[in-house]
mmCIF file as Biopython writes it, N, C-alpha, C and O atoms, coordinates in Angstrom:
data_model
#
loop_
_atom_site.group_PDB
_atom_site.id
_atom_site.type_symbol
_atom_site.label_atom_id
_atom_site.label_alt_id
_atom_site.label_comp_id
_atom_site.label_asym_id
_atom_site.label_entity_id
_atom_site.label_seq_id
_atom_site.pdbx_PDB_ins_code
_atom_site.Cartn_x
_atom_site.Cartn_y
_atom_site.Cartn_z
_atom_site.occupancy
_atom_site.B_iso_or_equiv
_atom_site.auth_seq_id
_atom_site.auth_asym_id
_atom_site.pdbx_PDB_model_num
ATOM 1   N N  . MET A ? 1  ? -45.220 -42.908 -0.988  1.0 0.0 1  A 1 
ATOM 2   C CA . MET A ? 1  ? -44.654 -41.108 -1.190  1.0 0.0 1  A 1 
ATOM 3   C C  . MET A ? 1  ? -43.791 -41.027 -2.136  1.0 0.0 1  A 1 
ATOM 4   O O  . MET A ? 1  ? -42.846 -41.800 -2.295  1.0 0.0 1  A 1 
ATOM 5   N N  . THR A ? 2  ? -44.124 -39.893 -2.957  1.0 0.0 2  A 1 
ATOM 6   C CA . THR A ? 2  ? -43.223 -39.605 -4.394  1.0 0.0 2  A 1 
ATOM 7   C C  . THR A ? 2  ? -42.079 -38.684 -4.056  1.0 0.0 2  A 1 
ATOM 8   O O  . THR A ? 2  ? -42.201 -37.723 -3.296  1.0 0.0 2  A 1 
ATOM 9   N N  . SER A ? 3  ? -41.293 -38.927 -4.481  1.0 0.0 3  A 1 
ATOM 10  C CA . SER A ? 3  ? -40.194 -37.955 -4.513  1.0 0.0 3  A 1 
ATOM 11  C C  . SER A ? 3  ? -39.902 -36.862 -6.127  1.0 0.0 3  A 1 
ATOM 12  O O  . SER A ? 3  ? -39.952 -37.352 -7.255  1.0 0.0 3  A 1 
ATOM 13  N N  . ALA A ? 4  ? -39.583 -35.222 -5.822  1.0 0.0 4  A 1 
ATOM 14  C CA . ALA A ? 4  ? -39.919 -34.550 -6.340  1.0 0.0 4  A 1 
ATOM 15  C C  . ALA A ? 4  ? -38.440 -34.557 -7.046  1.0 0.0 4  A 1 
ATOM 16  O O  . ALA A ? 4  ? -38.156 -33.671 -7.851  1.0 0.0 4  A 1 
ATOM 17  N N  . GLN A ? 5  ? -37.568 -35.531 -6.732  1.0 0.0 5  A 1 
ATOM 18  C CA . GLN A ? 5  ? -35.968 -35.505 -7.543  1.0 0.0 5  A 1 
ATOM 19  C C  . GLN A ? 5  ? -36.399 -36.766 -8.531  1.0 0.0 5  A 1 
ATOM 20  O O  . GLN A ? 5  ? -37.494 -37.278 -8.302  1.0 0.0 5  A 1 
ATOM 21  N N  . THR A ? 6  ? -35.887 -37.102 -9.223  1.0 0.0 6  A 1 
ATOM 22  C CA . THR A ? 6  ? -35.461 -37.628 -10.543 1.0 0.0 6  A 1 
ATOM 23  C C  . THR A ? 6  ? -33.834 -37.762 -11.206 1.0 0.0 6  A 1 
ATOM 24  O O  . THR A ? 6  ? -32.859 -37.019 -11.088 1.0 0.0 6  A 1 
ATOM 25  N N  . GLY A ? 7  ? -34.017 -38.949 -11.885 1.0 0.0 7  A 1 
ATOM 26  C CA . GLY A ? 7  ? -32.525 -39.385 -12.256 1.0 0.0 7  A 1 
ATOM 27  C C  . GLY A ? 7  ? -31.177 -39.532 -11.348 1.0 0.0 7  A 1 
ATOM 28  O O  . GLY A ? 7  ? -31.021 -40.530 -10.643 1.0 0.0 7  A 1 
ATOM 29  N N  . ASP A ? 8  ? -30.459 -38.751 -11.389 1.0 0.0 8  A 1 
ATOM 30  C CA . ASP A ? 8  ? -29.380 -38.959 -11.068 1.0 0.0 8  A 1 
ATOM 31  C C  . ASP A ? 8  ? -29.366 -38.703 -9.173  1.0 0.0 8  A 1 
ATOM 32  O O  . ASP A ? 8  ? -28.824 -39.312 -8.251  1.0 0.0 8  A 1 
ATOM 33  N N  . ALA A ? 9  ? -30.150 -37.637 -9.243  1.0 0.0 9  A 1 
ATOM 34  C CA . ALA A ? 9  ? -30.312 -36.864 -8.166  1.0 0.0 9  A 1 
ATOM 35  C C  . ALA A ? 9  ? -31.195 -37.771 -7.380  1.0 0.0 9  A 1 
ATOM 36  O O  . ALA A ? 9  ? -30.870 -37.837 -6.195  1.0 0.0 9  A 1 
ATOM 37  N N  . ALA A ? 10 ? -32.001 -38.331 -7.652  1.0 0.0 10 A 1 
ATOM 38  C CA . ALA A ? 10 ? -32.993 -39.320 -7.066  1.0 0.0 10 A 1 
ATOM 39  C C  . ALA A ? 10 ? -32.350 -40.571 -6.836  1.0 0.0 10 A 1 
ATOM 40  O O  . ALA A ? 10 ? -33.083 -41.362 -6.243  1.0 0.0 10 A 1 
ATOM 41  N N  . ARG A ? 11 ? -30.793 -41.166 -7.219  1.0 0.0 11 A 1 
ATOM 42  C CA . ARG A ? 11 ? -30.158 -42.197 -7.460  1.0 0.0 11 A 1 
ATOM 43  C C  . ARG A ? 11 ? -29.241 -41.848 -6.043  1.0 0.0 11 A 1 
ATOM 44  O O  . ARG A ? 11 ? -29.220 -42.671 -5.128  1.0 0.0 11 A 1 
ATOM 45  N N  . SER A ? 12 ? -28.643 -40.823 -5.971  1.0 0.0 12 A 1 
ATOM 46  C CA . SER A ? 12 ? -27.496 -40.342 -5.299  1.0 0.0 12 A 1 
ATOM 47  C C  . SER A ? 12 ? -28.451 -40.328 -4.017  1.0 0.0 12 A 1 
ATOM 48  O O  . SER A ? 12 ? -28.360 -41.140 -3.096  1.0 0.0 12 A 1 
ATOM 49  N N  . PHE A ? 13 ? -29.325 -39.349 -4.087  1.0 0.0 13 A 1 
ATOM 50  C CA . PHE A ? 13 ? -29.918 -39.460 -2.564  1.0 0.0 13 A 1 
ATOM 51  C C  . PHE A ? 13 ? -30.525 -41.117 -1.893  1.0 0.0 13 A 1 
ATOM 52  O O  . PHE A ? 13 ? -30.262 -41.318 -0.707  1.0 0.0 13 A 1 
ATOM 53  N N  . ALA A ? 14 ? -31.090 -41.924 -2.450  1.0 0.0 14 A 1 
ATOM 54  C CA . ALA A ? 14 ? -31.353 -42.929 -2.438  1.0 0.0 14 A 1 
ATOM 55  C C  . ALA A ? 14 ? -30.361 -43.489 -1.725  1.0 0.0 14 A 1 
ATOM 56  O O  . ALA A ? 14 ? -30.585 -43.868 -0.576  1.0 0.0 14 A 1 
ATOM 57  N N  . ARG A ? 15 ? -28.871 -43.650 -2.417  1.0 0.0 15 A 1 
ATOM 58  C CA . ARG A ? 15 ? -27.655 -43.952 -2.061  1.0 0.0 15 A 1 
ATOM 59  C C  . ARG A ? 15 ? -27.121 -43.651 -0.925  1.0 0.0 15 A 1 
ATOM 60  O O  . ARG A ? 15 ? -26.451 -44.500 -0.337  1.0 0.0 15 A 1 
ATOM 61  N N  . LEU A ? 16 ? -27.368 -42.018 -0.242  1.0 0.0 16 A 1 
ATOM 62  C CA . LEU A ? 16 ? -26.608 -41.690 0.669   1.0 0.0 16 A 1 
ATOM 63  C C  . LEU A ? 16 ? -27.981 -42.205 2.029   1.0 0.0 16 A 1 
ATOM 64  O O  . LEU A ? 16 ? -27.753 -42.374 3.227   1.0 0.0 16 A 1 
ATOM 65  N N  . SER A ? 17 ? -29.071 -42.320 1.462   1.0 0.0 17 A 1 
ATOM 66  C CA . SER A ? 17 ? -29.760 -42.368 2.538   1.0 0.0 17 A 1 
ATOM 67  C C  . SER A ? 17 ? -29.652 -43.722 2.829   1.0 0.0 17 A 1 
ATOM 68  O O  . SER A ? 17 ? -29.631 -44.072 4.009   1.0 0.0 17 A 1 
ATOM 69  N N  . THR A ? 18 ? -29.583 -44.525 1.945   1.0 0.0 18 A 1 
ATOM 70  C CA . THR A ? 18 ? -29.066 -46.346 2.009   1.0 0.0 18 A 1 
ATOM 71  C C  . THR A ? 18 ? -27.641 -46.301 3.293   1.0 0.0 18 A 1 
ATOM 72  O O  . THR A ? 18 ? -27.603 -47.041 4.276   1.0 0.0 18 A 1 
ATOM 73  N N  . THR A ? 19 ? -27.144 -45.807 3.128   1.0 0.0 19 A 1 
ATOM 74  C CA . THR A ? 19 ? -25.949 -45.394 3.304   1.0 0.0 19 A 1 
ATOM 75  C C  . THR A ? 19 ? -25.860 -45.042 5.015   1.0 0.0 19 A 1 
ATOM 76  O O  . THR A ? 19 ? -25.069 -45.627 5.754   1.0 0.0 19 A 1 
ATOM 77  N N  . LEU A ? 20 ? -26.763 -44.046 5.456   1.0 0.0 20 A 1 
ATOM 78  C CA . LEU A ? 20 ? -26.637 -43.235 6.489   1.0 0.0 20 A 1 
ATOM 79  C C  . LEU A ? 20 ? -27.637 -44.219 7.512   1.0 0.0 20 A 1 
ATOM 80  O O  . LEU A ? 20 ? -27.507 -44.245 8.736   1.0 0.0 20 A 1 
ATOM 81  N N  . SER A ? 21 ? -28.468 -44.870 6.885   1.0 0.0 21 A 1 
ATOM 82  C CA . SER A ? 21 ? -29.504 -45.999 7.548   1.0 0.0 21 A 1 
ATOM 83  C C  . SER A ? 21 ? -28.686 -46.890 8.182   1.0 0.0 21 A 1 
ATOM 84  O O  . SER A ? 21 ? -28.626 -46.988 9.408   1.0 0.0 21 A 1 
ATOM 85  N N  . GLU A ? 22 ? -27.963 -47.637 7.299   1.0 0.0 22 A 1 
ATOM 86  C CA . GLU A ? 22 ? -27.037 -48.429 7.790   1.0 0.0 22 A 1 
ATOM 87  C C  . GLU A ? 22 ? -26.190 -48.445 8.696   1.0 0.0 22 A 1 
ATOM 88  O O  . GLU A ? 22 ? -26.042 -49.291 9.577   1.0 0.0 22 A 1 
ATOM 89  N N  . GLY A ? 23 ? -25.318 -47.033 8.403   1.0 0.0 23 A 1 
ATOM 90  C CA . GLY A ? 23 ? -24.389 -46.559 9.921   1.0 0.0 23 A 1 
ATOM 91  C C  . GLY A ? 23 ? -25.280 -46.207 11.106  1.0 0.0 23 A 1 
ATOM 92  O O  . GLY A ? 23 ? -24.892 -46.403 12.258  1.0 0.0 23 A 1 
ATOM 93  N N  . LYS A ? 24 ? -26.270 -45.776 10.873  1.0 0.0 24 A 1 
ATOM 94  C CA . LYS A ? 24 ? -26.972 -45.559 12.347  1.0 0.0 24 A 1 
ATOM 95  C C  . LYS A ? 24 ? -27.499 -46.989 12.538  1.0 0.0 24 A 1 
ATOM 96  O O  . LYS A ? 24 ? -28.218 -47.078 13.533  1.0 0.0 24 A 1 
ATOM 97  N N  . GLU A ? 25 ? -27.366 -47.912 11.985  1.0 0.0 25 A 1 
ATOM 98  C CA . GLU A ? 25 ? -27.455 -49.159 12.809  1.0 0.0 25 A 1 
ATOM 99  C C  . GLU A ? 25 ? -27.042 -49.764 13.167  1.0 0.0 25 A 1 
ATOM 100 O O  . GLU A ? 25 ? -27.474 -50.613 13.947  1.0 0.0 25 A 1 
ATOM 101 N N  . THR A ? 26 ? -25.420 -49.545 12.548  1.0 0.0 26 A 1 
ATOM 102 C CA . THR A ? 26 ? -24.264 -50.035 12.852  1.0 0.0 26 A 1 
ATOM 103 C C  . THR A ? 26 ? -23.828 -49.449 14.133  1.0 0.0 26 A 1 
ATOM 104 O O  . THR A ? 26 ? -23.409 -50.273 14.946  1.0 0.0 26 A 1 
ATOM 105 N N  . HIS A ? 27 ? -23.830 -48.261 14.484  1.0 0.0 27 A 1 
ATOM 106 C CA . HIS A ? 27 ? -23.411 -47.482 15.393  1.0 0.0 27 A 1 
ATOM 107 C C  . HIS A ? 27 ? -24.306 -47.859 16.720  1.0 0.0 27 A 1 
ATOM 108 O O  . HIS A ? 27 ? -23.885 -47.866 17.877  1.0 0.0 27 A 1 
ATOM 109 N N  . GLN A ? 28 ? -25.850 -48.222 16.217  1.0 0.0 28 A 1 
ATOM 110 C CA . GLN A ? 28 ? -26.663 -48.461 17.933  1.0 0.0 28 A 1 
ATOM 111 C C  . GLN A ? 28 ? -26.278 -49.762 17.981  1.0 0.0 28 A 1 
ATOM 112 O O  . GLN A ? 28 ? -25.852 -50.056 19.097  1.0 0.0 28 A 1 
ATOM 113 N N  . ALA A ? 29 ? -26.264 -50.704 17.153  1.0 0.0 29 A 1 
ATOM 114 C CA . ALA A ? 29 ? -25.818 -52.092 17.505  1.0 0.0 29 A 1 
ATOM 115 C C  . ALA A ? 29 ? -24.315 -51.889 18.431  1.0 0.0 29 A 1 
ATOM 116 O O  . ALA A ? 29 ? -24.036 -52.571 19.418  1.0 0.0 29 A 1 
ATOM 117 N N  . VAL A ? 30 ? -23.501 -50.856 17.889  1.0 0.0 30 A 1 
ATOM 118 C CA . VAL A ? 30 ? -21.959 -51.043 18.859  1.0 0.0 30 A 1 
ATOM 119 C C  . VAL A ? 30 ? -22.460 -49.980 20.307  1.0 0.0 30 A 1 
ATOM 120 O O  . VAL A ? 30 ? -21.815 -49.895 21.352  1.0 0.0 30 A 1 
ATOM 121 N N  . PHE A ? 31 ? -23.467 -49.417 20.069  1.0 0.0 31 A 1 
ATOM 122 C CA . PHE A ? 31 ? -23.858 -48.610 21.566  1.0 0.0 31 A 1 
ATOM 123 C C  . PHE A ? 31 ? -24.196 -49.580 22.667  1.0 0.0 31 A 1 
ATOM 124 O O  . PHE A ? 31 ? -23.909 -49.605 23.864  1.0 0.0 31 A 1 
ATOM 125 N N  . ALA A ? 32 ? -25.089 -50.584 21.668  1.0 0.0 32 A 1 
ATOM 126 C CA . ALA A ? 32 ? -25.890 -51.320 22.828  1.0 0.0 32 A 1 
ATOM 127 C C  . ALA A ? 32 ? -24.608 -52.232 23.352  1.0 0.0 32 A 1 
ATOM 128 O O  . ALA A ? 32 ? -24.253 -51.987 24.505  1.0 0.0 32 A 1 
ATOM 129 N N  . ALA A ? 33 ? -24.019 -53.052 22.777  1.0 0.0 33 A 1 
ATOM 130 C CA . ALA A ? 33 ? -22.526 -53.664 22.950  1.0 0.0 33 A 1 
ATOM 131 C C  . ALA A ? 33 ? -21.976 -53.156 24.347  1.0 0.0 33 A 1 
ATOM 132 O O  . ALA A ? 33 ? -21.888 -53.729 25.433  1.0 0.0 33 A 1 
ATOM 133 N N  . SER A ? 34 ? -21.575 -51.640 23.856  1.0 0.0 34 A 1 
ATOM 134 C CA . SER A ? 34 ? -20.928 -51.213 24.807  1.0 0.0 34 A 1 
ATOM 135 C C  . SER A ? 34 ? -21.661 -50.789 26.096  1.0 0.0 34 A 1 
ATOM 136 O O  . SER A ? 34 ? -21.081 -50.857 27.180  1.0 0.0 34 A 1 
ATOM 137 N N  . ALA A ? 35 ? -23.008 -50.325 25.979  1.0 0.0 35 A 1 
ATOM 138 C CA . ALA A ? 35 ? -23.694 -50.635 27.064  1.0 0.0 35 A 1 
ATOM 139 C C  . ALA A ? 35 ? -23.981 -51.805 28.066  1.0 0.0 35 A 1 
ATOM 140 O O  . ALA A ? 35 ? -23.916 -52.000 29.280  1.0 0.0 35 A 1 
ATOM 141 N N  . ARG A ? 36 ? -24.176 -52.181 27.436  1.0 0.0 36 A 1 
ATOM 142 C CA . ARG A ? 36 ? -24.418 -53.880 28.214  1.0 0.0 36 A 1 
ATOM 143 C C  . ARG A ? 36 ? -23.123 -54.633 29.043  1.0 0.0 36 A 1 
ATOM 144 O O  . ARG A ? 36 ? -23.005 -55.260 30.096  1.0 0.0 36 A 1 
ATOM 145 N N  . ASN A ? 37 ? -21.935 -54.054 27.576  1.0 0.0 37 A 1 
ATOM 146 C CA . ASN A ? 37 ? -20.588 -54.517 28.754  1.0 0.0 37 A 1 
ATOM 147 C C  . ASN A ? 37 ? -20.198 -53.412 30.335  1.0 0.0 37 A 1 
ATOM 148 O O  . ASN A ? 37 ? -19.717 -53.739 31.420  1.0 0.0 37 A 1 
ATOM 149 N N  . GLY A ? 38 ? -20.680 -52.022 29.795  1.0 0.0 38 A 1 
ATOM 150 C CA . GLY A ? 38 ? -20.899 -51.265 30.600  1.0 0.0 38 A 1 
ATOM 151 C C  . GLY A ? 38 ? -21.340 -51.565 32.262  1.0 0.0 38 A 1 
ATOM 152 O O  . GLY A ? 38 ? -20.918 -51.447 33.412  1.0 0.0 38 A 1 
ATOM 153 N N  . ARG A ? 39 ? -22.258 -51.939 31.636  1.0 0.0 39 A 1 
ATOM 154 C CA . ARG A ? 39 ? -23.209 -52.297 32.863  1.0 0.0 39 A 1 
ATOM 155 C C  . ARG A ? 39 ? -22.974 -53.843 33.491  1.0 0.0 39 A 1 
ATOM 156 O O  . ARG A ? 39 ? -23.488 -54.012 34.597  1.0 0.0 39 A 1 
ATOM 157 N N  . ASP A ? 40 ? -22.386 -54.780 33.017  1.0 0.0 40 A 1 
ATOM 158 C CA . ASP A ? 40 ? -21.881 -56.139 33.365  1.0 0.0 40 A 1 
ATOM 159 C C  . ASP A ? 40 ? -20.766 -55.783 34.147  1.0 0.0 40 A 1 
ATOM 160 O O  . ASP A ? 40 ? -20.901 -56.330 35.241  1.0 0.0 40 A 1 
ATOM 161 N N  . ALA A ? 41 ? -19.723 -55.121 34.102  1.0 0.0 41 A 1 
ATOM 162 C CA . ALA A ? 41 ? -18.829 -54.604 34.571  1.0 0.0 41 A 1 
ATOM 163 C C  . ALA A ? 41 ? -18.741 -54.051 36.245  1.0 0.0 41 A 1 
ATOM 164 O O  . ALA A ? 41 ? -17.795 -53.992 37.030  1.0 0.0 41 A 1 
ATOM 165 N N  . PHE A ? 42 ? -20.304 -53.658 36.376  1.0 0.0 42 A 1 
ATOM 166 C CA . PHE A ? 42 ? -20.393 -53.170 37.477  1.0 0.0 42 A 1 
ATOM 167 C C  . PHE A ? 42 ? -21.443 -54.267 38.215  1.0 0.0 42 A 1 
ATOM 168 O O  . PHE A ? 42 ? -22.030 -53.946 39.248  1.0 0.0 42 A 1 
ATOM 169 N N  . THR A ? 43 ? -21.594 -55.373 37.693  1.0 0.0 43 A 1 
ATOM 170 C CA . THR A ? 43 ? -22.184 -56.527 38.592  1.0 0.0 43 A 1 
ATOM 171 C C  . THR A ? 43 ? -21.747 -56.920 39.940  1.0 0.0 43 A 1 
ATOM 172 O O  . THR A ? 43 ? -22.706 -57.183 40.665  1.0 0.0 43 A 1 
ATOM 173 N N  . GLY A ? 44 ? -20.580 -57.044 40.511  1.0 0.0 44 A 1 
ATOM 174 C CA . GLY A ? 44 ? -20.301 -57.334 41.712  1.0 0.0 44 A 1 
ATOM 175 C C  . GLY A ? 44 ? -20.088 -56.146 42.411  1.0 0.0 44 A 1 
ATOM 176 O O  . GLY A ? 44 ? -19.947 -56.441 43.598  1.0 0.0 44 A 1 
ATOM 177 N N  . LEU A ? 45 ? -20.003 -55.024 42.249  1.0 0.0 45 A 1 
ATOM 178 C CA . LEU A ? 45 ? -20.047 -53.538 43.008  1.0 0.0 45 A 1 
ATOM 179 C C  . LEU A ? 45 ? -20.580 -53.799 44.048  1.0 0.0 45 A 1 
ATOM 180 O O  . LEU A ? 45 ? -19.913 -53.890 45.079  1.0 0.0 45 A 1 
ATOM 181 N N  . ALA A ? 46 ? -21.660 -53.947 44.033  1.0 0.0 46 A 1 
ATOM 182 C CA . ALA A ? 46 ? -22.555 -53.738 45.504  1.0 0.0 46 A 1 
ATOM 183 C C  . ALA A ? 46 ? -22.098 -54.554 46.609  1.0 0.0 46 A 1 
ATOM 184 O O  . ALA A ? 46 ? -21.989 -54.210 47.785  1.0 0.0 46 A 1 
ATOM 185 N N  . VAL A ? 47 ? -21.784 -55.943 45.965  1.0 0.0 47 A 1 
ATOM 186 C CA . VAL A ? 47 ? -21.481 -56.949 47.039  1.0 0.0 47 A 1 
ATOM 187 C C  . VAL A ? 47 ? -20.114 -56.621 47.730  1.0 0.0 47 A 1 
ATOM 188 O O  . VAL A ? 47 ? -19.882 -56.594 48.938  1.0 0.0 47 A 1 
ATOM 189 N N  . GLY A ? 48 ? -19.123 -56.337 46.513  1.0 0.0 48 A 1 
ATOM 190 C CA . GLY A ? 48 ? -17.883 -55.616 46.909  1.0 0.0 48 A 1 
ATOM 191 C C  . GLY A ? 48 ? -17.941 -54.197 48.062  1.0 0.0 48 A 1 
ATOM 192 O O  . GLY A ? 48 ? -17.128 -53.932 48.948  1.0 0.0 48 A 1 
ATOM 193 N N  . MET A ? 49 ? -19.023 -53.551 47.730  1.0 0.0 49 A 1 
ATOM 194 C CA . MET A ? 49 ? -19.072 -52.076 48.685  1.0 0.0 49 A 1 
ATOM 195 C C  . MET A ? 49 ? -19.881 -53.198 49.825  1.0 0.0 49 A 1 
ATOM 196 O O  . MET A ? 49 ? -19.060 -52.849 50.674  1.0 0.0 49 A 1 
ATOM 197 N N  . ILE A ? 50 ? -20.269 -53.654 50.163  1.0 0.0 50 A 1 
ATOM 198 C CA . ILE A ? 50 ? -21.002 -54.534 51.505  1.0 0.0 50 A 1 
ATOM 199 C C  . ILE A ? 50 ? -20.058 -55.187 51.986  1.0 0.0 50 A 1 
ATOM 200 O O  . ILE A ? 50 ? -19.832 -54.929 53.168  1.0 0.0 50 A 1 
ATOM 201 N N  . VAL A ? 51 ? -19.540 -55.794 51.607  1.0 0.0 51 A 1 
ATOM 202 C CA . VAL A ? 51 ? -17.833 -56.630 52.444  1.0 0.0 51 A 1 
ATOM 203 C C  . VAL A ? 51 ? -16.668 -55.609 52.402  1.0 0.0 51 A 1 
ATOM 204 O O  . VAL A ? 51 ? -15.701 -55.920 53.098  1.0 0.0 51 A 1 
ATOM 205 N N  . ALA A ? 52 ? -16.608 -54.777 51.908  1.0 0.0 52 A 1 
ATOM 206 C CA . ALA A ? 52 ? -15.864 -53.288 52.551  1.0 0.0 52 A 1 
ATOM 207 C C  . ALA A ? 52 ? -16.307 -52.814 53.312  1.0 0.0 52 A 1 
ATOM 208 O O  . ALA A ? 52 ? -15.573 -52.265 54.134  1.0 0.0 52 A 1 
ATOM 209 N N  . SER A ? 53 ? -17.500 -52.763 53.450  1.0 0.0 53 A 1 
ATOM 210 C CA . SER A ? 53 ? -18.364 -51.489 54.585  1.0 0.0 53 A 1 
ATOM 211 C C  . SER A ? 53 ? -18.036 -52.630 56.037  1.0 0.0 53 A 1 
ATOM 212 O O  . SER A ? 53 ? -17.497 -52.234 57.071  1.0 0.0 53 A 1 
ATOM 213 N N  . LEU A ? 54 ? -18.531 -54.172 55.787  1.0 0.0 54 A 1 
ATOM 214 C CA . LEU A ? 54 ? -18.439 -54.725 56.985  1.0 0.0 54 A 1 
ATOM 215 C C  . LEU A ? 54 ? -16.797 -54.857 57.338  1.0 0.0 54 A 1 
ATOM 216 O O  . LEU A ? 54 ? -16.366 -54.488 58.430  1.0 0.0 54 A 1 
ATOM 217 N N  . VAL A ? 55 ? -15.985 -55.387 56.363  1.0 0.0 55 A 1 
ATOM 218 C CA . VAL A ? 55 ? -14.686 -55.104 57.346  1.0 0.0 55 A 1 
ATOM 219 C C  . VAL A ? 55 ? -14.297 -53.595 57.693  1.0 0.0 55 A 1 
ATOM 220 O O  . VAL A ? 55 ? -13.539 -53.571 58.663  1.0 0.0 55 A 1 
ATOM 221 N N  . MET A ? 56 ? -14.583 -52.368 57.204  1.0 0.0 56 A 1 
ATOM 222 C CA . MET A ? 56 ? -14.044 -51.435 57.801  1.0 0.0 56 A 1 
ATOM 223 C C  . MET A ? 56 ? -15.175 -51.230 59.330  1.0 0.0 56 A 1 
ATOM 224 O O  . MET A ? 56 ? -14.815 -50.609 60.330  1.0 0.0 56 A 1 
ATOM 225 N N  . VAL A ? 57 ? -16.071 -51.672 59.233  1.0 0.0 57 A 1 
ATOM 226 C CA . VAL A ? 57 ? -17.118 -51.570 60.269  1.0 0.0 57 A 1 
ATOM 227 C C  . VAL A ? 57 ? -15.903 -52.332 61.505  1.0 0.0 57 A 1 
ATOM 228 O O  . VAL A ? 57 ? -15.291 -51.700 62.367  1.0 0.0 57 A 1 
ATOM 229 N N  . THR A ? 58 ? -15.844 -53.455 61.310  1.0 0.0 58 A 1 
ATOM 230 C CA . THR A ? 58 ? -14.925 -54.492 62.049  1.0 0.0 58 A 1 
ATOM 231 C C  . THR A ? 58 ? -13.947 -54.067 62.708  1.0 0.0 58 A 1 
ATOM 232 O O  . THR A ? 58 ? -13.742 -54.236 63.910  1.0 0.0 58 A 1 
ATOM 233 N N  . GLY A ? 59 ? -12.994 -53.226 61.579  1.0 0.0 59 A 1 
ATOM 234 C CA . GLY A ? 59 ? -11.846 -52.842 61.967  1.0 0.0 59 A 1 
ATOM 235 C C  . GLY A ? 59 ? -11.970 -51.944 62.937  1.0 0.0 59 A 1 
ATOM 236 O O  . GLY A ? 59 ? -11.234 -52.138 63.904  1.0 0.0 59 A 1 
ATOM 237 N N  . CYS A ? 60 ? -12.965 -50.639 62.999  1.0 0.0 60 A 1 
ATOM 238 C CA . CYS A ? 60 ? -13.479 -49.398 63.764  1.0 0.0 60 A 1 
ATOM 239 C C  . CYS A ? 60 ? -13.529 -50.084 64.930  1.0 0.0 60 A 1 
ATOM 240 O O  . CYS A ? 60 ? -12.676 -49.642 65.700  1.0 0.0 60 A 1 
ATOM 241 N N  . ILE A ? 61 ? -14.316 -51.197 65.512  1.0 0.0 61 A 1 
ATOM 242 C CA . ILE A ? 61 ? -15.070 -51.979 66.232  1.0 0.0 61 A 1 
ATOM 243 C C  . ILE A ? 61 ? -13.862 -52.222 67.088  1.0 0.0 61 A 1 
ATOM 244 O O  . ILE A ? 61 ? -13.699 -51.776 68.224  1.0 0.0 61 A 1 
ATOM 245 N N  . TRP A ? 62 ? -12.931 -53.076 66.326  1.0 0.0 62 A 1 
ATOM 246 C CA . TRP A ? 62 ? -11.896 -53.227 67.023  1.0 0.0 62 A 1 
ATOM 247 C C  . TRP A ? 62 ? -10.820 -52.485 67.488  1.0 0.0 62 A 1 
ATOM 248 O O  . TRP A ? 62 ? -10.046 -52.761 68.406  1.0 0.0 62 A 1 
ATOM 249 N N  . GLY A ? 63 ? -10.844 -51.675 66.882  1.0 0.0 63 A 1 
ATOM 250 C CA . GLY A ? 63 ? -9.826  -50.865 67.110  1.0 0.0 63 A 1 
ATOM 251 C C  . GLY A ? 63 ? -10.346 -49.577 68.471  1.0 0.0 63 A 1 
ATOM 252 O O  . GLY A ? 63 ? -9.709  -49.266 69.478  1.0 0.0 63 A 1 
ATOM 253 N N  . LEU A ? 64 ? -11.555 -49.113 68.050  1.0 0.0 64 A 1 
ATOM 254 C CA . LEU A ? 64 ? -12.109 -48.821 69.548  1.0 0.0 64 A 1 
ATOM 255 C C  . LEU A ? 64 ? -12.481 -49.526 70.888  1.0 0.0 64 A 1 
ATOM 256 O O  . LEU A ? 64 ? -12.734 -48.907 71.922  1.0 0.0 64 A 1 
ATOM 257 N N  . ASN A ? 65 ? -12.488 -50.877 70.766  1.0 0.0 65 A 1 
ATOM 258 C CA . ASN A ? 65 ? -12.314 -51.544 72.072  1.0 0.0 65 A 1 
ATOM 259 C C  . ASN A ? 65 ? -10.892 -51.533 72.864  1.0 0.0 65 A 1 
ATOM 260 O O  . ASN A ? 65 ? -10.629 -51.594 74.065  1.0 0.0 65 A 1 
ATOM 261 N N  . ARG A ? 66 ? -9.966  -51.413 71.525  1.0 0.0 66 A 1 
ATOM 262 C CA . ARG A ? 66 ? -8.674  -51.577 72.013  1.0 0.0 66 A 1 
ATOM 263 C C  . ARG A ? 66 ? -8.467  -49.842 73.080  1.0 0.0 66 A 1 
ATOM 264 O O  . ARG A ? 66 ? -8.003  -49.528 74.176  1.0 0.0 66 A 1 
ATOM 265 N N  . ARG A ? 67 ? -8.951  -49.338 72.235  1.0 0.0 67 A 1 
ATOM 266 C CA . ARG A ? 67 ? -8.428  -47.803 72.931  1.0 0.0 67 A 1 
ATOM 267 C C  . ARG A ? 67 ? -9.536  -47.736 74.176  1.0 0.0 67 A 1 
ATOM 268 O O  . ARG A ? 67 ? -9.085  -47.232 75.204  1.0 0.0 67 A 1 
ATOM 269 N N  . LEU A ? 68 ? -10.669 -48.096 74.214  1.0 0.0 68 A 1 
ATOM 270 C CA . LEU A ? 68 ? -11.598 -48.138 75.271  1.0 0.0 68 A 1 
ATOM 271 C C  . LEU A ? 68 ? -10.871 -49.061 76.497  1.0 0.0 68 A 1 
ATOM 272 O O  . LEU A ? 68 ? -11.006 -48.825 77.698  1.0 0.0 68 A 1 
ATOM 273 N N  . ALA A ? 69 ? -10.095 -50.133 75.935  1.0 0.0 69 A 1 
ATOM 274 C CA . ALA A ? 69 ? -9.613  -51.105 77.184  1.0 0.0 69 A 1 
ATOM 275 C C  . ALA A ? 69 ? -8.476  -50.265 77.517  1.0 0.0 69 A 1 
ATOM 276 O O  . ALA A ? 69 ? -7.730  -50.913 78.251  1.0 0.0 69 A 1 
ATOM 277 N N  . GLU A ? 70 ? -8.085  -49.260 77.323  1.0 0.0 70 A 1 
ATOM 278 C CA . GLU A ? 70 ? -6.514  -48.335 77.936  1.0 0.0 70 A 1 
ATOM 279 C C  . GLU A ? 70 ? -7.282  -47.496 79.211  1.0 0.0 70 A 1 
ATOM 280 O O  . GLU A ? 70 ? -6.744  -47.111 80.250  1.0 0.0 70 A 1 
ATOM 281 N N  . TYR A ? 71 ? -8.594  -47.348 78.837  1.0 0.0 71 A 1 
ATOM 282 C CA . TYR A ? 71 ? -9.437  -46.795 80.072  1.0 0.0 71 A 1 
ATOM 283 C C  . TYR A ? 71 ? -9.607  -46.792 81.042  1.0 0.0 71 A 1 
ATOM 284 O O  . TYR A ? 71 ? -9.713  -45.821 81.791  1.0 0.0 71 A 1 
ATOM 285 N N  . ARG A ? 72 ? -9.700  -48.276 81.355  1.0 0.0 72 A 1 
ATOM 286 C CA . ARG A ? 72 ? -10.170 -48.893 81.984  1.0 0.0 72 A 1 
ATOM 287 C C  . ARG A ? 72 ? -9.177  -49.564 83.421  1.0 0.0 72 A 1 
ATOM 288 O O  . ARG A ? 72 ? -9.702  -50.329 84.230  1.0 0.0 72 A 1 
#
């Protein structure tokens, strides 16, 4: 592809294009690393929620059994 620009304008545009490409690649790498870190932060969330739910169900059953025992 040929450019209509010549001389200093062509060199300046080439420098700008290179700088923008490098910046884009750098920011994409930072974003990808941050996304991986964010995903990894939630790794144990599902297991933690299951355990918390089981503890809550156990507590509810224990509490209900005590209240029902008062009525017997």
